[in-house]
C-alpha positions as CSV (number, residue, x, y, z in Angstrom):
1,M,-19.2,61.3,42.1
2,S,-17.5,58.0,43.1
3,V,-18.4,55.8,46.0
4,L,-15.6,54.6,48.3
5,P,-15.8,51.3,50.1
6,V,-17.0,51.4,53.7
7,D,-13.5,50.3,54.9
8,A,-11.7,53.1,52.9
9,L,-8.7,54.5,54.7
10,D,-8.8,57.7,56.6
11,V,-6.8,60.2,54.5
12,A,-5.7,62.1,57.5
13,R,-3.7,59.2,58.9
14,P,0.0,58.5,58.1
15,A,1.1,55.3,56.4
16,R,4.2,53.5,55.3
17,L,5.3,50.3,53.5
18,S,5.4,47.6,56.2
19,P,9.0,46.8,57.2
20,M,8.0,43.1,56.7
21,V,7.4,43.7,53.0
22,S,9.9,43.5,50.1
23,L,9.1,45.1,46.8
24,R,10.5,43.8,43.5
25,D,10.1,46.0,40.5
26,E,8.5,44.4,37.4
27,A,7.5,45.7,34.0
28,F,3.9,46.0,35.1
29,G,4.7,47.7,38.4
30,A,6.0,45.5,41.3
31,M,5.5,42.5,43.4
32,A,5.1,42.9,47.1
33,Y,6.0,40.0,49.4
34,H,5.1,40.0,53.1
35,H,7.7,38.0,55.0
36,G,5.4,37.4,57.9
37,N,2.1,36.3,56.4
38,R,3.8,35.1,53.1
39,R,1.3,37.0,50.9
40,L,2.4,38.0,47.5
41,V,0.6,41.0,46.1
42,F,0.9,42.5,42.6
43,L,1.0,46.3,42.3
44,K,-0.2,46.9,38.8
45,S,1.2,50.3,38.0
46,R,4.4,52.0,38.4
47,E,2.6,55.1,39.7
48,L,1.2,53.1,42.5
49,V,4.6,51.7,43.3
50,A,6.0,55.2,43.5
51,L,3.3,56.2,45.8
52,V,3.7,53.3,48.1
53,R,7.5,53.9,48.3
54,D,6.9,57.6,49.1
55,L,4.1,57.3,51.7
56,E,6.5,57.8,54.7
57,H,7.7,61.1,53.3
58,H,4.2,62.7,53.6
59,A,2.3,63.7,56.7
60,N,-0.8,61.7,55.7
61,L,-2.3,59.5,53.0
62,G,-4.2,62.4,51.5
63,D,-1.1,64.4,50.9
64,A,0.7,61.4,49.5
65,I,-2.1,60.5,47.1
66,T,-2.4,64.1,46.0
67,A,1.3,64.2,45.2
68,H,1.2,61.0,43.1
69,A,-2.3,60.4,41.7
70,P,-3.1,61.7,38.2
71,A,-6.0,64.3,38.2
72,G,-9.4,62.7,38.9
73,Q,-7.8,59.4,40.2
74,F,-7.7,60.2,44.0
75,D,-10.5,57.7,44.9
76,R,-9.0,55.0,42.7
77,Y,-5.6,55.3,44.5
78,L,-7.3,55.4,47.9
79,T,-9.1,52.2,47.1
80,A,-5.9,50.5,46.0
81,L,-4.1,51.6,49.2
82,S,-7.1,50.3,51.2
83,S,-6.6,46.9,49.6
84,L,-2.9,47.0,50.4
85,Q,-3.6,47.8,54.0
86,R,-6.0,44.9,54.4
87,S,-3.2,42.6,52.9
88,E,-0.8,44.0,55.6
89,I,1.5,45.5,52.9
90,L,1.0,48.9,54.4
91,D,1.1,50.1,58.1
92,V,-1.4,52.8,58.6
93,G,-1.1,54.9,61.8
């Protein structure tokens, strides 16, 4: 059993890549640049990049993670998305 951070996202909420963010593909995954707060964030896997790009095509975070996360990695991806939300890379509804 894994323990999620107290500020973990609600998987029933929809999310999308912020329109203020540009993603640039890299060999390790991608760099996300927020044009408003000027933060540069590294997404360290191509699977996470695919998930972030596809968020808006799912009704909620849980569905998106389930569609993209390898078996047994749901909590890991939820933690990563929580971090991206805190950095304002994601808009969560």
